[in-house]
C-alpha positions as CSV (number, residue, x, y, z in Angstrom):
1,M,178.1,-5.7,183.8
2,Q,178.5,-2.2,182.5
3,K,175.4,-0.9,180.6
4,Q,176.3,0.2,177.0
5,I,174.8,3.6,176.4
6,N,175.0,6.5,173.9
7,F,176.4,9.8,175.0
8,K,177.9,13.0,173.6
9,P,180.6,15.1,175.4
10,L,179.4,18.4,176.9
11,F,182.5,19.8,178.6
12,D,186.1,18.5,177.9
13,A,188.7,18.0,180.5
14,A,190.5,21.3,179.7
15,K,187.3,23.4,180.1
16,I,186.5,21.6,183.4
17,Q,190.0,22.2,184.8
18,Q,190.0,25.9,183.8
19,R,186.7,26.4,185.6
20,I,188.0,24.6,188.7
21,Q,191.0,26.9,188.8
22,E,188.6,29.9,188.7
23,L,186.5,28.5,191.5
24,G,189.5,27.7,193.6
25,A,190.9,31.3,193.3
26,Q,187.4,32.7,194.2
27,I,187.1,30.5,197.3
28,T,190.7,31.4,198.3
29,R,189.8,35.1,198.1
30,D,186.5,34.7,199.9
31,Y,187.9,32.9,202.9
32,N,191.0,35.2,203.1
33,G,193.4,32.8,204.9
34,E,190.8,31.3,207.2
35,P,191.0,27.5,207.7
36,L,188.3,25.5,205.8
37,V,186.7,22.1,206.2
38,C,185.7,20.8,202.8
39,I,183.0,18.1,202.9
40,G,182.6,16.0,199.8
41,V,179.4,14.2,199.1
42,L,180.1,10.6,198.2
43,K,180.5,9.3,195.7
44,G,179.9,11.7,192.8
45,A,181.8,14.7,194.2
46,V,185.0,12.9,194.9
47,I,186.7,13.8,191.6
48,F,185.5,17.4,191.6
49,M,186.5,17.7,195.2
50,A,190.0,16.3,194.6
51,D,190.7,18.9,191.9
52,L,189.0,21.7,193.7
53,V,190.9,21.4,197.0
54,R,194.2,21.5,195.0
55,A,193.1,24.8,193.5
56,I,192.3,26.3,196.9
57,N,195.3,28.1,198.6
58,L,194.1,27.9,202.2
59,P,194.8,25.6,205.2
60,L,192.0,23.0,204.8
61,S,190.9,19.6,205.9
62,M,188.7,17.1,204.1
63,E,185.7,15.1,205.3
64,F,183.1,13.0,203.5
65,I,179.4,12.4,203.8
66,G,177.4,9.9,201.9
67,V,173.8,10.1,200.7
68,S,171.7,8.1,198.3
69,S,168.7,9.2,196.3
70,Y,169.0,7.8,192.8
71,V,168.4,4.4,191.1
72,G,169.6,4.5,187.5
73,T,168.6,7.8,185.9
74,A,165.7,8.5,188.3
75,S,165.6,10.1,191.7
76,T,163.7,8.0,194.3
77,G,162.5,11.2,195.9
78,H,163.9,10.0,199.3
79,V,167.4,11.0,200.6
80,R,169.1,8.6,203.0
81,L,172.4,9.0,204.9
82,T,174.9,6.3,204.0
83,H,178.1,7.7,205.6
84,D,178.5,10.3,208.3
85,L,181.3,12.7,209.1
86,S,184.2,11.4,211.2
87,R,184.9,14.8,213.0
88,D,183.1,17.7,214.6
89,I,182.5,20.8,212.5
90,T,181.3,23.1,215.3
91,G,182.6,26.6,214.9
92,K,184.4,25.9,211.7
93,H,184.1,27.3,208.2
94,V,182.5,24.5,206.1
95,L,182.4,24.2,202.3
96,L,180.0,21.5,201.2
97,I,181.1,20.1,197.8
98,E,178.5,18.4,195.7
99,D,178.6,17.0,192.1
100,V,175.2,18.2,190.9
101,I,172.2,20.1,192.2
102,D,169.2,18.7,190.5
103,S,165.8,19.0,192.3
104,G,167.6,20.3,195.4
105,M,166.3,17.6,197.8
106,T,169.7,16.2,198.6
107,I,171.3,19.6,199.2
108,D,168.3,20.6,201.3
109,Y,168.7,17.4,203.4
110,L,172.5,18.0,203.8
111,L,172.3,21.7,204.7
112,G,169.7,21.0,207.3
113,L,171.8,18.2,208.8
114,L,175.1,20.2,208.8
115,K,173.4,23.4,210.2
116,L,172.4,21.4,213.3
117,R,176.1,20.9,213.9
118,N,176.8,24.6,214.3
119,P,179.5,25.5,211.8
120,K,180.8,29.0,211.9
121,S,179.8,29.3,208.2
122,L,178.3,26.9,205.7
123,K,178.6,27.4,201.9
124,V,178.0,25.2,198.9
125,A,180.2,24.4,195.9
126,T,178.7,22.3,193.1
127,F,180.3,21.1,189.9
128,L,176.9,21.3,188.2
129,S,173.5,23.0,188.7
130,K,170.3,22.3,186.8
131,P,168.2,25.4,187.6
132,E,165.3,24.2,185.5
133,A,164.9,21.2,187.8
134,H,165.3,23.0,191.1
135,Q,162.2,22.4,193.3
136,L,163.9,23.7,196.4
137,H,166.0,26.9,196.1
138,H,169.2,27.3,198.2
139,Q,172.1,29.6,197.9
140,L,174.7,28.0,195.7
141,D,177.9,29.9,196.4
142,Y,180.2,28.4,193.9
143,V,178.8,26.8,190.7
144,G,181.1,25.1,188.1
145,F,178.5,24.9,185.2
146,E,174.8,25.3,184.7
147,I,173.2,22.8,182.5
148,S,169.6,21.9,181.6
149,R,167.7,18.8,182.7
150,E,169.7,16.2,180.7
151,F,171.2,13.2,182.5
152,V,175.0,13.4,182.5
153,I,177.9,11.1,183.2
154,G,181.6,11.4,183.7
155,Y,183.9,13.4,185.9
156,G,182.5,11.7,189.0
157,L,178.9,11.4,187.8
158,D,177.6,7.9,187.2
159,L,174.9,5.7,185.7
160,D,174.4,2.7,188.0
161,Q,178.0,3.3,189.4
162,Y,179.7,3.3,186.0
163,Y,181.3,6.1,183.9
164,R,182.6,8.1,186.9
165,N,186.1,7.8,185.5
166,L,185.5,9.7,182.2
167,P,187.8,12.8,182.3
168,Y,185.0,14.9,180.7
169,L,181.3,15.4,181.2
170,A,178.9,13.8,178.7
171,Q,175.1,13.9,178.1
172,V,173.4,10.5,178.0
173,S,171.2,10.1,174.9
174,E,168.4,7.6,174.3
C-alpha cells in the first residue's frame, strides 16, 4: 500500500523540460556528431533519461544498469548491482545518466565498474545533485539542478517505489 506523505513541489514540469532541452543541446554540441551510448541507472533515472535522449541530436543507443542502496529515505551505505549491461561498451563514448547524486557512493561504484570496461570516454549526466551531501567528489559533466539535502520524490525519484510518476519534483516534509 502506498504511504501517505506530505510534500511540496520544488520544480514544475515546464521548468524540468526547459532544463532538459538545455542539457540536450549542450551534450549534442560536446559530442559533435559522435555516436553515444547512454546508460540509464535503474529505476530512478528512467524518466529523466527518456526525456534527455529525445533532446540529444546524435546517433545514440540506450543501455540500463541497476543498482540499489536505499531503503525508504535512508541510504544503506552499501551499493549492490541488480542489473548489468547487455552490450559491450569498449571503445565507445558513454554517458552515464543518473537521477540524483547524493553522497556519491553509487556514482563512485558505477564509474569504477564502467571504467574497467574501457569506454572511449565516460561522462555523467544527473537530474539532481546534492553538493552538501557529497562525500566522494566526481566530475559531474551535466547537472539538471542542484538542491540541498532534502529528500525528494517525483520525476522518477521514489519513496519505497512510489511517486516516480509525478510529473514534477517535490520535497518530502515530515
